[in-house]
NUGU-295122 format. One line per field, with one value per residue (C-alpha): residue number from 1; residue in three letters; z, x, y. Coordinates in Angstrom, 2 decimals. Each point is the difference from the previous one (the first is absolute). Last residue first. Layout:
num = NUM, ... $
residu = ALA, ... $
up = Z, ... $
east = X, ... $
north = Y, ... $
// end
This chain:
num = 275, 274, 273, 272, 271, 270, 269, 268, 267, 266, 265, 264, 263, 262, 261, 260, 259, 258, 257, 256, 255, 254, 253, 252, 251, 250, 249, 248, 247, 246, 245, 244, 243, 242, 241, 240, 239, 238, 237, 236, 235, 234, 233, 232, 231, 230, 229, 228, 227, 226, 225, 224, 223, 222, 221, 220, 219, 218, 217, 216, 215, 214, 213, 212, 211, 210, 209, 208, 207, 206, 205, 204, 203, 202, 201, 200, 199, 198, 197, 196, 195, 194, 193, 192, 191, 190, 189, 188, 187, 186, 185, 184, 183, 182, 181, 180, 179, 178, 177, 176, 175, 174, 173, 172, 171, 170, 169, 168, 167, 166, 165, 164, 163, 162, 161, 160, 159, 158, 157, 156, 155, 154, 153, 152, 151, 150, 149, 148, 147, 146, 145, 144, 143, 142, 141, 140, 139, 138, 137, 136, 135, 134, 133, 132, 131, 130, 129, 128, 127, 126, 125, 124, 123, 122, 121, 120, 119, 118, 117, 116, 115, 114, 113, 112, 111, 110, 109, 108, 107, 106, 105, 104, 103, 102, 101, 100, 99, 98, 97, 96, 95, 94, 93, 92, 91, 90, 89, 88, 87, 86, 85, 84, 83, 82, 81, 80, 79, 78, 77, 76, 75, 74, 73, 72, 71, 70, 69, 68, 67, 66, 65, 64, 63, 62, 61, 60, 59, 58, 57, 56, 55, 54, 53, 52, 51, 50, 49, 48, 47, 46, 45, 44, 43, 42, 41, 40, 39, 38, 37, 36, 35, 34, 33, 32, 31, 30, 29, 28, 27, 26, 25, 24, 23, 22, 21, 20, 19, 18, 17, 16, 15, 14, 13, 12, 11, 10, 9, 8, 7, 6, 5, 4, 3, 2, 1 $
residu = ALA, ASP, GLY, ARG, LYS, ARG, TYR, LEU, ARG, GLN, GLU, ARG, ASP, LEU, GLU, GLU, PHE, ALA, GLN, ALA, HIS, ALA, SER, PHE, ASN, LEU, SER, GLU, LYS, THR, GLY, ILE, GLY, LEU, PHE, GLY, LYS, ARG, CYS, ILE, ALA, GLU, ARG, PHE, LEU, GLY, LEU, ALA, ARG, ASP, GLN, LEU, ALA, ARG, ASN, PHE, TYR, ILE, LEU, VAL, ASN, ARG, CYS, SER, VAL, LEU, HIS, VAL, GLU, ALA, PHE, ALA, SER, ASP, THR, ALA, LEU, SER, HIS, ASP, SER, PHE, VAL, VAL, ASN, LYS, LYS, LEU, SER, LYS, ASP, PHE, VAL, ALA, ARG, GLY, TYR, ALA, ALA, THR, TYR, TYR, ASP, SER, LEU, SER, THR, ARG, ALA, GLY, SER, ARG, ARG, HIS, ASN, GLU, THR, PHE, GLY, ALA, ILE, ARG, ASP, ILE, PRO, TYR, VAL, GLY, ALA, GLU, ALA, ARG, ARG, LEU, ALA, GLY, THR, ASN, ILE, ASP, THR, ALA, TYR, ILE, LEU, THR, ARG, ASP, LEU, LEU, ASP, GLU, GLU, ARG, LEU, LEU, ILE, ALA, LEU, SER, TYR, VAL, GLU, GLU, GLY, SER, SER, CYS, GLY, ALA, VAL, TRP, VAL, LYS, LEU, SER, PRO, TYR, THR, ARG, LEU, HIS, PRO, VAL, VAL, ARG, GLU, ARG, LEU, ALA, ARG, PHE, TYR, ALA, PRO, ASP, ARG, PHE, MET, ASP, SER, VAL, GLN, VAL, THR, LEU, TYR, ASP, LEU, LEU, GLY, PRO, PHE, THR, GLU, PRO, ASP, HIS, LEU, VAL, LYS, ASP, GLN, LEU, GLN, SER, LEU, THR, ALA, CYS, ASP, PHE, ARG, GLU, CYS, ALA, ALA, THR, LEU, ARG, ARG, LYS, LEU, SER, ALA, GLN, ALA, TYR, GLY, ARG, PHE, ASP, TYR, HIS, PHE, ARG, HIS, PHE, ILE, ALA, ASP, ILE, LEU, LEU, LYS, LEU, GLU, ILE, ASP, THR, THR, ARG, ALA, ASP, MET $
up = -1.34, 2.85, 2.05, -3.04, -0.79, 0.35, -2.77, -0.43, -3.52, 1.22, -1.64, 0.86, 3.57, 2.06, -3.20, 0.81, -1.11, -0.98, -2.57, -2.16, -0.18, -3.57, -0.94, -1.95, 2.40, 2.50, -1.20, -0.79, -1.01, 3.60, 0.97, 2.26, 3.71, 1.54, 3.48, 2.39, 0.96, 0.07, -0.51, -3.37, -1.51, -2.21, -1.10, -0.82, -1.91, -1.92, -0.77, -1.68, -2.18, -0.77, -1.23, -1.94, -1.88, -0.60, -1.52, 2.63, -0.01, 1.60, 2.78, 1.37, 0.67, 3.78, 1.72, 3.82, 1.66, 3.49, 2.80, -1.26, -0.26, -1.33, -3.29, -2.80, -3.04, -2.61, -3.90, -1.19, 3.30, 0.35, 3.22, 1.06, 3.58, 2.39, 3.54, 2.09, 3.76, 0.55, -3.10, 1.73, 2.64, -2.75, -0.19, -3.45, -1.73, -2.11, -2.52, -1.34, 2.11, 3.33, 1.07, 2.90, -0.12, 2.04, 2.20, -3.11, -1.18, 2.85, 2.10, 0.18, -3.66, -1.49, -3.44, -1.07, 2.24, -1.48, -3.75, 1.01, 1.46, -2.85, -2.44, 1.94, 0.42, -3.55, -0.43, 2.81, -2.26, 1.74, 2.40, 1.48, -0.60, 0.07, -2.73, -2.15, 0.52, -0.95, -3.17, -1.08, 0.78, -2.36, 0.57, 2.90, 3.54, 3.29, 2.86, 2.97, 3.52, 2.42, 3.72, 0.47, -2.89, 1.58, 1.98, -2.60, -0.85, -0.24, -2.44, -2.25, 0.10, -0.96, -2.62, -1.68, 0.29, -1.92, -2.59, -0.87, -0.15, -3.35, -1.68, 2.56, -2.36, 2.81, 3.41, 2.38, 3.43, 3.01, 3.41, 3.57, 2.93, -2.42, 1.04, -1.07, -3.66, -0.01, 0.96, -2.42, -3.09, -0.44, 1.43, -0.30, -3.19, -1.40, 0.68, -1.75, -3.11, 0.22, -0.13, -3.54, 0.17, 3.85, -1.14, -3.77, -2.85, -3.35, -0.57, -2.43, -0.62, -3.70, -0.33, 3.36, -1.09, -3.15, 2.22, 1.79, -3.33, -1.77, 2.00, -1.01, -3.73, -2.09, 0.76, 0.62, -3.02, -2.39, 1.48, -0.49, -3.67, -0.39, 1.50, -2.72, -0.50, 3.09, 1.72, 3.50, 1.29, -3.28, -0.15, 3.85, -1.07, -2.57, 2.81, 2.23, -2.83, -1.03, 3.52, 0.53, -3.14, 0.73, 3.51, 2.12, -0.07, -1.85, 2.41, 1.92, 1.30, -0.12, -1.45, -3.12, -0.61, 1.14, -1.63, -3.26, 0.03, 0.68, -3.08, -2.23, 0.82, -0.73, -3.13, -1.29, 1.07, -1.89, -3.15, 0.12, 0.57, -2.98, -0.11 $
east = 15.23, 1.91, 0.42, 0.92, -2.18, 1.84, 0.71, 0.20, 0.52, 1.66, 3.31, 0.12, -0.89, -0.78, 0.22, -1.34, -3.44, -1.56, 2.61, -1.37, -3.44, -0.06, 1.24, 3.27, 1.42, -2.69, 0.54, -1.72, 1.39, 0.54, -3.50, -1.09, 0.46, -0.68, 0.66, -0.79, 2.41, -3.06, -3.12, -0.68, -3.42, 0.97, 3.22, -2.03, -2.52, 2.79, 1.64, -3.23, -0.27, 3.60, -0.54, -3.13, 2.13, 2.89, -2.27, -1.32, 0.60, 3.30, -1.58, -1.82, 2.89, 0.05, -1.97, 0.85, -0.88, 1.25, -0.86, -3.40, -2.04, -3.37, -2.18, 2.32, -2.06, -1.69, 0.33, 3.14, 1.06, -3.49, -1.37, -2.56, 0.50, 1.19, 0.46, 2.33, 0.26, -1.67, 1.59, 2.62, -2.58, -1.92, 2.67, 0.89, -1.99, 2.35, -1.96, 0.21, -2.88, 1.40, 2.96, -0.19, 2.23, 2.17, 2.22, 0.78, 2.17, 2.41, 1.30, 2.68, 0.35, 2.97, -1.37, 1.56, -2.22, -3.03, 0.83, 0.60, -3.36, -1.72, 1.46, -1.20, -3.31, -0.77, -1.20, -2.56, -2.11, -0.49, -2.85, 0.32, -3.64, 0.73, 2.46, -2.42, -2.55, 2.56, 0.87, -3.49, -0.20, 2.87, 1.10, 2.23, 0.42, 1.17, 0.08, 1.77, -0.59, 2.74, 0.11, -0.80, 2.31, 3.14, 1.47, 2.83, -1.29, -3.53, 1.39, 1.51, -3.01, -2.27, 2.47, -0.14, -3.74, -0.27, 2.64, -2.08, -3.28, -1.51, 1.24, 1.26, 0.53, 0.80, 0.93, -0.33, 1.26, -1.20, 1.78, -0.78, 2.30, 2.84, 3.51, -0.22, -0.45, 3.56, 1.41, -2.39, 1.42, 3.73, 0.21, -3.50, -0.64, 3.15, -0.98, -3.29, 1.78, 2.62, -2.97, -0.80, -3.71, -0.75, -3.30, -0.26, -1.45, -1.29, -3.58, 0.84, -3.07, -1.16, -0.32, -1.95, -2.22, -1.02, -1.87, -1.90, -0.65, -1.53, -3.04, -1.76, -0.15, -0.50, 2.92, 2.56, -1.07, 0.20, 3.34, 1.27, -1.16, 1.83, 3.05, 0.00, -0.54, -2.09, -0.50, -0.12, 3.08, 1.96, -1.03, 1.16, 3.48, 0.23, -1.18, 2.82, 2.67, -1.45, -0.29, 3.79, 1.11, -2.47, 1.53, -3.05, -1.16, -3.22, -0.84, -2.73, -3.00, -3.27, -1.98, -1.48, 2.12, 3.32, -0.63, -1.04, 3.14, 2.17, -1.81, 0.40, 3.71, 0.55, -1.99, 2.04, 3.27, -0.98, -0.67, 3.24, 1.71, -1.45, -2.45 $
north = 13.46, 1.62, -3.28, -1.98, -2.96, -3.21, -2.58, -3.62, -1.28, -3.57, 0.87, 3.56, -0.27, 3.23, 2.15, 3.57, 1.26, 3.36, 0.57, -2.80, 1.47, 1.10, -3.43, -0.35, -2.73, -1.03, -3.65, -3.20, -3.36, -0.96, 1.02, 2.87, 0.68, 3.62, 0.98, 2.87, 2.88, 2.30, -1.96, -1.78, 0.83, 3.06, -1.72, -3.06, 1.92, 1.68, -3.25, -1.09, 3.04, -0.31, -3.59, 1.14, 2.49, -2.38, -2.82, -2.62, -3.72, 0.19, 2.16, -3.16, -2.43, 1.10, 2.66, -0.09, 3.31, 0.47, 2.47, 0.95, 3.28, -0.90, 0.09, 1.04, 0.78, -2.19, 0.00, -1.88, -1.52, -1.56, -1.10, -2.74, -0.93, -2.77, 1.46, -2.17, 0.07, -3.31, -1.33, -2.04, -1.13, -2.02, -2.45, -1.01, -2.85, -2.44, -2.09, -3.41, -1.19, 1.15, 2.03, 2.52, 3.11, 2.27, -2.23, -1.97, 3.08, -1.01, 2.80, 2.71, 0.17, 1.68, 0.27, -3.22, -2.01, 1.93, -0.72, -3.65, -0.13, 1.83, -2.37, -3.05, 1.60, 0.42, -3.67, 0.66, 2.20, 3.39, 1.41, 3.42, 0.91, 3.61, -0.51, -1.87, 2.70, 2.63, -1.87, 0.10, 3.68, 0.71, 3.67, -1.07, 1.10, -1.40, 2.43, -1.29, 1.22, -0.60, -0.10, -3.72, -0.79, 1.27, -2.78, -0.67, -3.34, 1.52, 2.54, -2.68, -1.84, 2.94, 0.96, -3.40, 0.05, 3.20, -1.24, -3.10, 1.94, -0.82, 3.11, 2.53, 2.82, 2.38, -1.51, 2.94, -0.09, 1.94, -0.18, 0.68, 1.09, 0.77, -0.81, -3.63, 1.03, 1.29, -3.31, -1.61, 1.80, -1.08, -3.60, -1.45, 2.03, -1.18, -3.58, 0.50, 1.32, -2.78, -2.53, 1.02, -1.12, -0.41, -1.65, -0.35, 2.39, 0.01, 1.42, 2.74, 2.23, 0.15, -3.80, -0.35, 3.02, -1.87, -2.52, 2.83, 1.55, -2.86, -0.82, 3.13, -0.87, 3.15, 2.22, -2.67, -2.25, 3.04, 1.05, -3.64, 0.02, 3.19, -1.53, -2.53, -3.78, -0.39, -3.35, 1.43, -1.62, 0.39, 3.81, 0.05, -1.26, 2.80, 2.42, -0.94, 0.35, 3.40, 1.21, -0.62, 1.76, 3.02, 0.66, 1.23, 3.62, -0.59, -2.94, 2.00, -2.00, 2.06, -2.94, 1.37, 3.25, -1.77, -3.30, 1.73, 2.16, -3.34, -1.53, 3.03, 0.20, -3.77, 0.22, 2.82, -1.68, -3.30, 2.04, 1.43, -3.38, -1.49, -2.95 $
// end
């Protein structure tokens, strides 16, 4: 099939998803969408995107599974340990000055970053006065995040990342292992609100001191990146903080001037006092 036909089918499928299910992927980078939907076609035994569209619209069990392809479910606890070390060293000293804190983990997927931040904040004696908003558009991923259960074979990698992040405790203090699974301590999510939220269609919902949205913007086109950064700018309090992925940048964004670099390598920014 020629590329032009595939592009037409892609647009029709994404439009159909928006009108039928109210999930807006129209601002996502097309090349990335095309790769993921090609994989979805194999999974659902569809020769074309048109066949996939027909199945999505007429088989109610298809869309929840397709959502796992449309939303990237790749993460690790303390992924990019240097980022979490930079949070400890550059951001936490400022967070200590607030009597209470709000943190927004946008695009939290299955929760690895949420638990990473909760553990970091507990190690820094800040978790008890922190409310964490963990949001994603994939409700299945949110349920997995809220459960806090991960395969035991992932724990060695999590543990090494945690150690390299400047850990003050052992990761084993925070989970119980049994039957090939690690179940993280319920106390870590006592102050976590898991909620469905779309950076493409929803509004900012609270004033927060830190937004961590890592490896999400790379899947958006420029217009949707600007929309998401506008939400973060609106949500972050005066002189609050923003963390994004190492392959992401505020350069050329409409909101770049609202932030100053705190750590260029780890993509940590601070909102300007006059922004």
